[in-house]
MOPAC internal coordinates of N, CA, C and O (Angstrom, degrees):
PM7 1SCF
backbone

  N    0.0000 0     0.00 0     0.00 0    0    0    0
  C    1.4496 1     0.00 0     0.00 0    1    0    0
  C    1.5725 1   107.75 1     0.00 0    2    1    0
  O    1.2310 1   121.54 1   -46.88 1    3    2    1
  N    1.3076 1   114.65 1   133.12 1    3    2    1
  C    1.4448 1   120.10 1  -179.57 1    5    3    2
  C    1.5479 1   112.58 1   -70.10 1    6    5    3
  O    1.2310 1   120.94 1   -26.53 1    7    6    5
  N    1.2994 1   115.81 1   153.47 1    7    6    5
  C    1.4776 1   121.51 1  -176.78 1    9    7    6
  C    1.5132 1   110.97 1   -58.14 1   10    9    7
  O    1.2310 1   120.09 1   139.75 1   11   10    9
  N    1.3396 1   117.43 1   -40.25 1   11   10    9
  C    1.4814 1   120.25 1  -177.88 1   13   11   10
  C    1.5366 1   110.62 1   -71.59 1   14   13   11
  O    1.2310 1   119.95 1   146.14 1   15   14   13
  N    1.3020 1   117.70 1   -33.86 1   15   14   13
  C    1.4927 1   121.07 1   176.29 1   17   15   14
  C    1.5354 1   107.61 1   -67.07 1   18   17   15
  O    1.2310 1   120.01 1   137.73 1   19   18   17
  N    1.2666 1   117.59 1   -42.27 1   19   18   17
  C    1.4547 1   123.85 1   179.24 1   21   19   18
  C    1.5225 1   110.53 1   -59.42 1   22   21   19
  O    1.2310 1   121.58 1   134.47 1   23   22   21
  N    1.3268 1   114.59 1   -45.53 1   23   22   21
  C    1.4677 1   119.88 1   179.85 1   25   23   22
  C    1.5305 1   110.44 1   -64.92 1   26   25   23
  O    1.2310 1   119.82 1   139.00 1   27   26   25
  N    1.3217 1   117.94 1   -41.00 1   27   26   25
  C    1.4437 1   121.99 1   178.63 1   29   27   26
  C    1.5442 1   110.95 1   -60.04 1   30   29   27
  O    1.2310 1   120.70 1   135.72 1   31   30   29
  N    1.3105 1   116.26 1   -44.28 1   31   30   29
  C    1.4616 1   121.10 1   179.62 1   33   31   30
  C    1.5199 1   111.02 1   -63.94 1   34   33   31
  O    1.2310 1   120.52 1   137.92 1   35   34   33
  N    1.3106 1   116.60 1   -42.08 1   35   34   33
  C    1.4727 1   121.68 1   178.07 1   37   35   34
  C    1.5254 1   110.41 1   -64.46 1   38   37   35
  O    1.2310 1   120.96 1   137.63 1   39   38   37
  N    1.3637 1   115.77 1   -42.37 1   39   38   37
  C    1.4527 1   119.59 1   179.68 1   41   39   38
  C    1.5392 1   110.52 1   -63.10 1   42   41   39
  O    1.2310 1   120.34 1   144.68 1   43   42   41
  N    1.3211 1   116.96 1   -35.32 1   43   42   41
  C    1.4620 1   120.70 1   178.69 1   45   43   42
  C    1.5424 1   110.56 1   -66.40 1   46   45   43
  O    1.2310 1   120.72 1   138.65 1   47   46   45
  N    1.3093 1   116.22 1   -41.35 1   47   46   45
  C    1.4724 1   121.61 1   177.90 1   49   47   46
  C    1.5333 1   108.62 1   -63.29 1   50   49   47
  O    1.2310 1   120.21 1   136.21 1   51   50   49
  N    1.3533 1   117.20 1   -43.79 1   51   50   49
  C    1.4494 1   121.12 1  -178.92 1   53   51   50
  C    1.5388 1   110.31 1   -62.62 1   54   53   51
  O    1.2310 1   120.18 1   141.65 1   55   54   53
  N    1.3263 1   117.26 1   -38.35 1   55   54   53
  C    1.4680 1   120.93 1   178.37 1   57   55   54
  C    1.5447 1   109.99 1   -61.93 1   58   57   55
  O    1.2310 1   120.33 1   137.33 1   59   58   57
  N    1.3337 1   116.97 1   -42.67 1   59   58   57
  C    1.4421 1   122.21 1   177.05 1   61   59   58
  C    1.5213 1   111.37 1   -62.25 1   62   61   59
  O    1.2310 1   120.58 1   138.27 1   63   62   61
  N    1.2968 1   116.49 1   -41.73 1   63   62   61
  C    1.5006 1   123.13 1   178.74 1   65   63   62
  C    1.5074 1   108.38 1   -66.21 1   66   65   63
  O    1.2310 1   119.47 1   143.85 1   67   66   65
  N    1.3552 1   118.61 1   -36.15 1   67   66   65
  C    1.4638 1   122.04 1   177.16 1   69   67   66
  C    1.5228 1   109.63 1   -63.71 1   70   69   67
  O    1.2310 1   120.43 1   132.81 1   71   70   69
  N    1.3550 1   116.78 1   -47.19 1   71   70   69
  C    1.4312 1   121.47 1   179.04 1   73   71   70
  C    1.5196 1   111.56 1   -59.33 1   74   73   71
  O    1.2310 1   120.41 1   139.16 1   75   74   73
  N    1.3289 1   116.82 1   -40.84 1   75   74   73
  C    1.4565 1   120.53 1   178.69 1   77   75   74
  C    1.4962 1   111.25 1   -64.83 1   78   77   75
  O    1.2310 1   120.95 1   139.12 1   79   78   77
  N    1.3676 1   115.78 1   -40.88 1   79   78   77
  C    1.4606 1   119.62 1   178.32 1   81   79   78
  C    1.5260 1   111.30 1   -65.02 1   82   81   79
  O    1.2310 1   120.41 1   139.13 1   83   82   81
  N    1.3073 1   116.83 1   -40.87 1   83   82   81
  C    1.4841 1   121.64 1   177.81 1   85   83   82
  C    1.5435 1   109.16 1   -62.32 1   86   85   83
  O    1.2310 1   120.36 1   138.62 1   87   86   85
  N    1.3118 1   116.93 1   -41.38 1   87   86   85
  C    1.4813 1   120.55 1  -179.29 1   89   87   86
  C    1.5227 1   111.55 1   -66.60 1   90   89   87
  O    1.2310 1   119.17 1   158.43 1   91   90   89
  N    1.3397 1   119.19 1   -21.57 1   91   90   89
  C    1.4591 1   122.60 1   176.82 1   93   91   90
  C    1.5339 1   109.23 1   -63.72 1   94   93   91
  O    1.2310 1   120.29 1   148.19 1   95   94   93
  N    1.3058 1   117.06 1   -31.81 1   95   94   93
  C    1.4462 1   121.49 1  -174.13 1   97   95   94
  C    1.5461 1   112.91 1   -65.17 1   98   97   95
  O    1.2310 1   121.71 1   152.59 1   99   98   97
  N    1.3446 1   114.34 1   -27.41 1   99   98   97
  C    1.4450 1   118.67 1  -175.29 1  101   99   98
  C    1.5245 1   111.06 1   -88.13 1  102  101   99
  O    1.2310 1   120.56 1   -89.02 1  103  102  101
  N    1.2853 1   116.54 1    90.98 1  103  102  101
  C    1.4472 1   119.28 1   174.05 1  105  103  102
  C    1.5389 1   113.51 1   100.80 1  106  105  103
  O    1.2310 1   122.70 1    -1.56 1  107  106  105
  N    1.3119 1   112.43 1   178.44 1  107  106  105
  C    1.4765 1   118.32 1  -178.09 1  109  107  106
  C    1.5159 1   108.72 1   -86.42 1  110  109  107
  O    1.2310 1   121.12 1   -46.38 1  111  110  109
  N    1.3158 1   115.46 1   133.62 1  111  110  109
  C    1.4692 1   121.63 1  -176.33 1  113  111  110
  C    1.5438 1   108.05 1  -127.53 1  114  113  111
  O    1.2310 1   122.39 1   -37.20 1  115  114  113
  N    1.3150 1   113.03 1   142.80 1  115  114  113
  C    1.4649 1   121.19 1   173.80 1  117  115  114
  C    1.5215 1   110.44 1   -47.62 1  118  117  115
  O    1.2310 1   119.48 1   -51.11 1  119  118  117
  N    1.3658 1   118.60 1   128.89 1  119  118  117
  C    1.4623 1   120.06 1  -177.05 1  121  119  118
  C    1.5168 1   113.96 1   -59.84 1  122  121  119
  O    1.2310 1   119.43 1   147.45 1  123  122  121
  N    1.3194 1   118.70 1   -32.55 1  123  122  121
  C    1.4723 1   120.96 1   177.91 1  125  123  122
  C    1.5519 1   110.21 1   -68.46 1  126  125  123
  O    1.2310 1   121.17 1   138.27 1  127  126  125
  N    1.3199 1   115.37 1   -41.73 1  127  126  125
  C    1.4615 1   120.10 1   176.67 1  129  127  126
  C    1.5296 1   109.94 1   -63.04 1  130  129  127
  O    1.2310 1   120.21 1   134.93 1  131  130  129
  N    1.3084 1   117.21 1   -45.07 1  131  130  129
  C    1.4819 1   121.99 1   179.06 1  133  131  130
  C    1.5369 1   109.10 1   -57.23 1  134  133  131
  O    1.2310 1   120.53 1   132.65 1  135  134  133
  N    1.2815 1   116.59 1   -47.35 1  135  134  133
  C    1.4353 1   121.05 1  -177.81 1  137  135  134
  C    1.5546 1   111.94 1   -64.22 1  138  137  135
  O    1.2310 1   121.23 1   136.81 1  139  138  137
  N    1.3213 1   115.26 1   -43.19 1  139  138  137
  C    1.4780 1   118.15 1  -177.81 1  141  139  138
  C    1.5540 1   109.56 1   -68.70 1  142  141  139
  O    1.2310 1   119.11 1   144.93 1  143  142  141
  N    1.3205 1   119.30 1   -35.07 1  143  142  141
  C    1.4453 1   121.77 1   178.55 1  145  143  142
  C    1.5474 1   109.99 1   -68.02 1  146  145  143
  O    1.2310 1   121.15 1   138.42 1  147  146  145
  N    1.3341 1   115.40 1   -41.58 1  147  146  145
  C    1.4657 1   119.21 1   179.98 1  149  147  146
  C    1.5621 1   109.57 1   -67.07 1  150  149  147
  O    1.2310 1   121.26 1   144.31 1  151  150  149
  N    1.2946 1   115.20 1   -35.69 1  151  150  149
  C    1.5038 1   118.23 1   176.44 1  153  151  150
  C    1.5108 1   110.21 1   -67.47 1  154  153  151
  O    1.2310 1   120.05 1   138.73 1  155  154  153
  N    1.3079 1   117.52 1   -41.27 1  155  154  153
  C    1.4855 1   121.45 1   178.09 1  157  155  154
  C    1.5531 1   108.02 1   -60.88 1  158  157  155
  O    1.2310 1   119.96 1   135.32 1  159  158  157
  N    1.2907 1   117.68 1   -44.68 1  159  158  157
  C    1.4818 1   120.44 1  -179.73 1  161  159  158
  C    1.5040 1   110.28 1   -63.18 1  162  161  159
  O    1.2310 1   120.36 1   138.06 1  163  162  161
  N    1.3339 1   116.91 1   -41.94 1  163  162  161
  C    1.4678 1   119.93 1  -179.14 1  165  163  162
  C    1.5430 1   110.67 1   -64.76 1  166  165  163
  O    1.2310 1   120.27 1   136.16 1  167  166  165
  N    1.3271 1   117.10 1   -43.84 1  167  166  165
  C    1.4692 1   120.50 1   176.99 1  169  167  166
  C    1.5217 1   112.35 1   -62.90 1  170  169  167
  O    1.2310 1   120.53 1   141.28 1  171  170  169
  N    1.3166 1   116.58 1   -38.72 1  171  170  169
  C    1.4787 1   120.40 1   178.54 1  173  171  170
  C    1.5035 1   110.38 1   -64.84 1  174  173  171
  O    1.2310 1   119.76 1   138.60 1  175  174  173
  N    1.3568 1   118.07 1   -41.40 1  175  174  173
  C    1.4514 1   123.08 1   178.70 1  177  175  174
  C    1.5530 1   109.60 1   -63.67 1  178  177  175
  O    1.2310 1   120.66 1   137.72 1  179  178  177
  N    1.3290 1   116.34 1   -42.28 1  179  178  177
  C    1.4435 1   120.81 1   179.58 1  181  179  178
  C    1.5306 1   111.87 1   -61.61 1  182  181  179
  O    1.2310 1   121.69 1   131.82 1  183  182  181
  N    1.3114 1   114.37 1   -48.18 1  183  182  181
  C    1.5110 1   120.41 1   179.01 1  185  183  182
  C    1.4950 1   111.22 1   -61.24 1  186  185  183
  O    1.2310 1   121.51 1   140.41 1  187  186  185
  N    1.3854 1   114.71 1   -39.59 1  187  186  185
  C    1.4515 1   120.41 1  -179.45 1  189  187  186
  C    1.5521 1   110.35 1   -64.98 1  190  189  187
  O    1.2310 1   121.59 1   138.27 1  191  190  189
  N    1.3398 1   114.56 1   -41.73 1  191  190  189
  C    1.4665 1   118.38 1   179.52 1  193  191  190
  C    1.5298 1   109.61 1   -65.59 1  194  193  191
  O    1.2310 1   120.52 1   137.91 1  195  194  193
  N    1.2941 1   116.61 1   -42.09 1  195  194  193
  C    1.4891 1   119.00 1  -179.00 1  197  195  194
  C    1.5299 1   110.64 1   -67.04 1  198  197  195
  O    1.2310 1   120.62 1   143.40 1  199  198  197
  N    1.3269 1   116.43 1   -36.60 1  199  198  197
  C    1.4613 1   119.20 1  -179.37 1  201  199  198
  C    1.5271 1   111.43 1   -71.04 1  202  201  199
  O    1.2310 1   120.54 1   151.40 1  203  202  201
  N    1.3263 1   116.57 1   -28.60 1  203  202  201
  C    1.4692 1   119.48 1  -176.83 1  205  203  202
  C    1.5312 1   111.92 1  -110.76 1  206  205  203
  O    1.2310 1   120.49 1  -152.85 1  207  206  205
  N    1.2916 1   116.66 1    27.15 1  207  206  205
  C    1.4724 1   120.59 1  -175.28 1  209  207  206
  C    1.5177 1   115.06 1   -80.16 1  210  209  207
  O    1.2310 1   120.99 1  -166.69 1  211  210  209
  N    1.3558 1   115.71 1    13.31 1  211  210  209
  C    1.4654 1   118.76 1   176.03 1  213  211  210
  C    1.5276 1   111.81 1    90.71 1  214  213  211
  O    1.2310 1   120.43 1   142.24 1  215  214  213
  N    1.3052 1   116.78 1   -37.76 1  215  214  213
  C    1.4663 1   117.73 1   175.97 1  217  215  214
  C    1.5083 1   108.04 1   -77.12 1  218  217  215
  O    1.2310 1   121.56 1   -29.14 1  219  218  217
  N    1.2597 1   114.62 1   150.86 1  219  218  217
  C    1.4562 1   119.04 1   176.98 1  221  219  218
  C    1.5272 1   107.59 1   -76.41 1  222  221  219
  O    1.2310 1   121.37 1   -87.71 1  223  222  221
  N    1.3186 1   114.99 1    92.29 1  223  222  221
  C    1.4797 1   118.43 1  -179.84 1  225  223  222
  C    1.4951 1   107.82 1   -82.88 1  226  225  223
  O    1.2310 1   121.16 1   -50.11 1  227  226  225
  N    1.3168 1   115.39 1   129.89 1  227  226  225
  C    1.4489 1   119.43 1   177.65 1  229  227  226
  C    1.5269 1   110.29 1   -95.91 1  230  229  227
  O    1.2310 1   121.96 1     3.35 1  231  230  229
  N    1.3243 1   113.86 1  -176.65 1  231  230  229
  C    1.4579 1   119.17 1  -179.48 1  233  231  230
  C    1.5346 1   111.42 1   -58.87 1  234  233  231
  O    1.2310 1   120.24 1   142.91 1  235  234  233
  N    1.3250 1   117.15 1   -37.09 1  235  234  233
  C    1.4532 1   119.02 1  -175.80 1  237  235  234
  C    1.5122 1   111.76 1   -63.30 1  238  237  235
  O    1.2310 1   120.32 1   136.12 1  239  238  237
  N    1.3030 1   116.99 1   -43.88 1  239  238  237
  C    1.4711 1   120.36 1  -179.18 1  241  239  238
  C    1.5179 1   112.04 1   -70.29 1  242  241  239
  O    1.2310 1   120.58 1   153.41 1  243  242  241
  N    1.3245 1   116.50 1   -26.59 1  243  242  241
  C    1.4964 1   121.07 1  -178.30 1  245  243  242
  C    1.4774 1   112.56 1   -95.27 1  246  245  243
  O    1.2310 1   119.99 1   175.19 1  247  246  245
  N    1.3322 1   117.62 1    -4.81 1  247  246  245
  C    1.4705 1   121.49 1  -177.57 1  249  247  246
  C    1.5632 1   110.78 1   -55.59 1  250  249  247
  O    1.2310 1   121.47 1   129.92 1  251  250  249
  N    1.3208 1   114.80 1   -50.08 1  251  250  249
  C    1.4901 1   119.67 1  -173.89 1  253  251  250
  C    1.5628 1   110.19 1   -67.03 1  254  253  251
  O    1.2310 1   119.40 1   131.13 1  255  254  253
  N    1.3633 1   118.75 1   -48.87 1  255  254  253
  C    1.4698 1   117.91 1   177.34 1  257  255  254
  C    1.5449 1   113.06 1   -60.28 1  258  257  255
  O    1.2310 1   120.42 1   146.82 1  259  258  257
  N    1.3100 1   116.80 1   -33.18 1  259  258  257
  C    1.4962 1   118.22 1   178.13 1  261  259  258
  C    1.5236 1   110.62 1   -71.89 1  262  261  259
  O    1.2310 1   120.31 1   141.85 1  263  262  261
  N    1.3112 1   117.01 1   -38.15 1  263  262  261
  C    1.4778 1   119.93 1   176.98 1  265  263  262
  C    1.5393 1   109.24 1   -61.87 1  266  265  263
  O    1.2310 1   120.60 1   136.46 1  267  266  265
  N    1.3271 1   116.45 1   -43.54 1  267  266  265
  C    1.4713 1   120.97 1  -178.83 1  269  267  266
  C    1.5421 1   109.33 1   -66.39 1  270  269  267
  O    1.2310 1   120.63 1   140.90 1  271  270  269
  N    1.2965 1   116.40 1   -39.10 1  271  270  269
  C    1.4705 1   122.05 1   178.77 1  273  271  270
  C    1.5048 1   109.79 1   -62.82 1  274  273  271
  O    1.2310 1   119.86 1   136.54 1  275  274  273
  N    1.3115 1   117.87 1   -43.46 1  275  274  273
  C    1.4568 1   121.81 1   179.99 1  277  275  274
  C    1.5312 1   110.25 1   -66.49 1  278  277  275
  O    1.2310 1   120.23 1   141.09 1  279  278  277
  N    1.3305 1   117.17 1   -38.91 1  279  278  277
  C    1.4823 1   119.34 1   176.18 1  281  279  278
  C    1.5259 1   111.58 1   -62.59 1  282  281  279
  O    1.2310 1   121.09 1   137.26 1  283  282  281
  N    1.3157 1   115.52 1   -42.74 1  283  282  281
  C    1.4642 1   119.35 1   178.42 1  285  283  282
  C    1.5103 1   111.46 1   -63.89 1  286  285  283
  O    1.2310 1   120.19 1   144.53 1  287  286  285
  N    1.3433 1   117.25 1   -35.47 1  287  286  285
  C    1.4927 1   120.56 1   176.74 1  289  287  286
  C    1.5219 1   110.74 1   -67.49 1  290  289  287
  O    1.2310 1   121.53 1   140.77 1  291  290  289
  N    1.3570 1   114.67 1   -39.23 1  291  290  289
  C    1.4924 1   119.30 1   176.24 1  293  291  290
  C    1.5269 1   110.85 1   -58.61 1  294  293  291
  O    1.2310 1   121.75 1   132.97 1  295  294  293
  N    1.3241 1   114.25 1   -47.03 1  295  294  293
  C    1.4837 1   118.85 1  -178.98 1  297  295  294
  C    1.5008 1   112.20 1   -63.67 1  298  297  295
  O    1.2310 1   120.36 1   141.62 1  299  298  297
  N    1.3121 1   116.92 1   -38.38 1  299  298  297
  C    1.4856 1   121.21 1   177.77 1  301  299  298
  C    1.5398 1   109.44 1   -64.76 1  302  301  299
  O    1.2310 1   120.10 1   138.38 1  303  302  301
  N    1.3271 1   117.41 1   -41.62 1  303  302  301
  C    1.4693 1   120.98 1   178.72 1  305  303  302
  C    1.5457 1   110.13 1   -62.57 1  306  305  303
  O    1.2310 1   120.42 1   136.20 1  307  306  305
  N    1.3354 1   116.80 1   -43.80 1  307  306  305
  C    1.4476 1   120.73 1   178.73 1  309  307  306
  C    1.5240 1   111.01 1   -62.27 1  310  309  307
  O    1.2310 1   121.34 1   136.59 1  311  310  309
  N    1.3474 1   115.05 1   -43.41 1  311  310  309
  C    1.4421 1   118.10 1   179.75 1  313  311  310
  C    1.5358 1   112.15 1   -63.49 1  314  313  311
  O    1.2310 1   120.84 1   144.79 1  315  314  313
  N    1.3251 1   116.01 1   -35.21 1  315  314  313
  C    1.4677 1   120.28 1   175.86 1  317  315  314
  C    1.5332 1   111.36 1   -61.20 1  318  317  315
  O    1.2310 1   121.61 1   134.53 1  319  318  317
  N    1.3388 1   114.53 1   -45.47 1  319  318  317
  C    1.4781 1   120.15 1  -179.87 1  321  319  318
  C    1.5141 1   109.89 1   -63.73 1  322  321  319
  O    1.2310 1   119.76 1   136.51 1  323  322  321
  N    1.3233 1   118.06 1   -43.49 1  323  322  321
  C    1.4471 1   121.90 1  -177.77 1  325  323  322
  C    1.5234 1   113.48 1   -71.13 1  326  325  323
  O    1.2310 1   120.62 1   149.77 1  327  326  325
  N    1.3070 1   116.42 1   -30.23 1  327  326  325
  C    1.4766 1   120.71 1  -176.13 1  329  327  326
  C    1.5421 1   111.07 1   -70.49 1  330  329  327
  O    1.2310 1   121.32 1   156.30 1  331  330  329
  N    1.3448 1   115.09 1   -23.70 1  331  330  329
  C    1.4696 1   117.17 1   179.99 1  333  331  330
  C    1.4932 1   111.87 1    83.38 1  334  333  331
  O    1.2310 1   120.22 1    67.78 1  335  334  333
  N    1.3317 1   117.19 1  -112.22 1  335  334  333
  C    1.4612 1   123.47 1  -172.89 1  337  335  334
  C    1.5145 1   112.01 1   -73.99 1  338  337  335
  O    1.2310 1   121.10 1   -94.56 1  339  338  337
  N    1.3478 1   115.50 1    85.44 1  339  338  337
  C    1.4783 1   120.43 1  -175.31 1  341  339  338
  C    1.5117 1   109.88 1  -103.63 1  342  341  339
  O    1.2310 1   120.59 1   -37.97 1  343  342  341
  N    1.3069 1   116.48 1   142.03 1  343  342  341
  C    1.4562 1   122.60 1   175.98 1  345  343  342
  C    1.5378 1   109.38 1   -51.19 1  346  345  343
  O    1.2310 1   121.15 1   -48.61 1  347  346  345
  N    1.3487 1   115.41 1   131.39 1  347  346  345
  C    1.4885 1   118.98 1  -175.23 1  349  347  346
  C    1.5274 1   112.21 1   -60.29 1  350  349  347
  O    1.2310 1   119.93 1   141.12 1  351  350  349
  N    1.2975 1   117.75 1   -38.88 1  351  350  349
  C    1.4786 1   121.55 1  -178.86 1  353  351  350
  C    1.5466 1   109.98 1   -62.24 1  354  353  351
  O    1.2310 1   122.12 1   137.13 1  355  354  353
  N    1.3390 1   113.54 1   -42.87 1  355  354  353
  C    1.4896 1   118.31 1   178.97 1  357  355  354
  C    1.5099 1   111.03 1   -65.26 1  358  357  355
  O    1.2310 1   121.44 1   136.20 1  359  358  357
  N    1.3243 1   114.84 1   -43.80 1  359  358  357
  C    1.4802 1   119.15 1  -177.08 1  361  359  358
  C    1.5504 1   109.77 1   -64.52 1  362  361  359
  O    1.2310 1   120.69 1   137.65 1  363  362  361
  N    1.3242 1   116.29 1   -42.35 1  363  362  361
  C    1.4892 1   119.35 1   178.88 1  365  363  362
  C    1.5062 1   112.65 1   -63.75 1  366  365  363
  O    1.2310 1   120.87 1   138.94 1  367  366  365
  N    1.3147 1   115.95 1   -41.06 1  367  366  365
  C    1.4760 1   119.37 1  -179.50 1  369  367  366
  C    1.4968 1   111.43 1   -66.46 1  370  369  367
  O    1.2310 1   120.08 1   140.90 1  371  370  369
  N    1.3512 1   117.45 1   -39.10 1  371  370  369
  C    1.4623 1   122.01 1   176.31 1  373  371  370
  C    1.5186 1   111.03 1   -63.90 1  374  373  371
  O    1.2310 1   121.34 1   133.84 1  375  374  373
  N    1.3535 1   115.04 1   -46.16 1  375  374  373
  C    1.4819 1   119.78 1   179.98 1  377  375  374
  C    1.5313 1   110.69 1   -60.63 1  378  377  375
  O    1.2310 1   119.31 1   137.42 1  379  378  377
  N    1.3513 1   118.92 1   -42.58 1  379  378  377
  C    1.4511 1   121.15 1  -179.69 1  381  379  378
  C    1.5237 1   109.97 1   -65.04 1  382  381  379
  O    1.2310 1   120.47 1   135.73 1  383  382  381
  N    1.3258 1   116.70 1   -44.27 1  383  382  381
  C    1.4670 1   119.76 1   178.55 1  385  383  382
  C    1.5102 1   110.75 1   -59.67 1  386  385  383
  O    1.2310 1   120.70 1   138.54 1  387  386  385
  N    1.3468 1   116.27 1   -41.46 1  387  386  385
  C    1.4574 1   123.00 1   179.71 1  389  387  386
  C    1.5375 1   111.36 1   -63.78 1  390  389  387
  O    1.2310 1   120.93 1   132.26 1  391  390  389
  N    1.3243 1   115.83 1   -47.74 1  391  390  389
  C    1.4894 1   120.07 1  -179.97 1  393  391  390
  C    1.5265 1   110.61 1   -61.40 1  394  393  391
  O    1.2310 1   120.83 1   135.30 1  395  394  393
  N    1.3467 1   116.02 1   -44.70 1  395  394  393
  C    1.4908 1   120.08 1  -179.55 1  397  395  394
  C    1.5052 1   110.98 1   -63.27 1  398  397  395
  O    1.2310 1   120.17 1   134.35 1  399  398  397
  N    1.3353 1   117.28 1   -45.65 1  399  398  397
  C    1.4817 1   122.12 1  -177.08 1  401  399  398
  C    1.5219 1   109.42 1   -65.57 1  402  401  399
  O    1.2310 1   119.47 1   136.92 1  403  402  401
  N    1.3338 1   118.61 1   -43.08 1  403  402  401
  C    1.4192 1   122.92 1  -179.86 1  405  403  402
  C    1.5085 1   111.10 1   -62.54 1  406  405  403
  O    1.2310 1   120.51 1   134.38 1  407  406  405
  N    1.3065 1   116.63 1   -45.62 1  407  406  405
  C    1.4443 1   123.11 1   179.31 1  409  407  406
  C    1.5507 1   110.63 1   -62.77 1  410  409  407
  O    1.2310 1   120.28 1   136.72 1  411  410  409
  N    1.2875 1   117.08 1   -43.28 1  411  410  409
  C    1.4806 1   121.39 1   179.53 1  413  411  410
  C    1.5473 1   109.67 1   -65.73 1  414  413  411
  O    1.2310 1   120.84 1   136.72 1  415  414  413
  N    1.3131 1   116.01 1   -43.28 1  415  414  413
  C    1.4650 1   119.66 1   178.21 1  417  415  414
  C    1.5652 1   111.40 1   -58.81 1  418  417  415
  O    1.2310 1   121.77 1   135.27 1  419  418  417
  N    1.3105 1   114.21 1   -44.73 1  419  418  417
  C    1.4942 1   118.26 1   179.36 1  421  419  418
  C    1.5325 1   109.90 1   -62.88 1  422  421  419
  O    1.2310 1   118.99 1   137.04 1  423  422  421
  N    1.2946 1   119.54 1   -42.96 1  423  422  421
  C    1.4521 1   122.94 1   179.60 1  425  423  422
  C    1.5521 1   110.41 1   -60.18 1  426  425  423
  O    1.2310 1   121.30 1   136.33 1  427  426  425
  N    1.3074 1   115.12 1   -43.67 1  427  426  425
  C    1.4600 1   119.56 1  -177.50 1  429  427  426
  C    1.5370 1   110.82 1   -68.16 1  430  429  427
  O    1.2310 1   121.19 1   142.40 1  431  430  429
  N    1.3590 1   115.34 1   -37.60 1  431  430  429
  C    1.4764 1   120.22 1  -179.52 1  433  431  430
  C    1.5386 1   109.85 1   -66.52 1  434  433  431
  O    1.2310 1   121.11 1   148.61 1  435  434  433
  N    1.3405 1   115.48 1   -31.39 1  435  434  433
  C    1.4726 1   117.72 1   179.75 1  437  435  434
  C    1.5035 1   110.64 1   -80.04 1  438  437  435
  O    1.2310 1   120.30 1   166.45 1  439  438  437
  N    1.3224 1   117.04 1   -13.55 1  439  438  437
  C    1.4618 1   120.39 1   178.07 1  441  439  438
  C    1.4907 1   109.87 1    83.60 1  442  441  439
  O    1.2310 1   120.10 1   180.00 1  443  442  441

């Protein structure tokens, strides 16, 4: 996967994480869910910064940040399930971030 494609995919995940974080603002949210969404957003920002840091970062250098991003997305999905009655916008944003992160992780693992 080319570096620019990788960056686009990470940007897309970061946008989903942004949407999820924005959706947190509307109403009371389970503290565990809030923390996991904020962690997802932070991981997405870090991966985005690493992907766009000027150096041509390849898949190898981005493998670890992407793995961490996918784990954070997993945790946010679990927190959504456990929280029960979750705002639909928040749930959809978390699901999209999770799908994108999982798909990207699989692509990187396949090389």
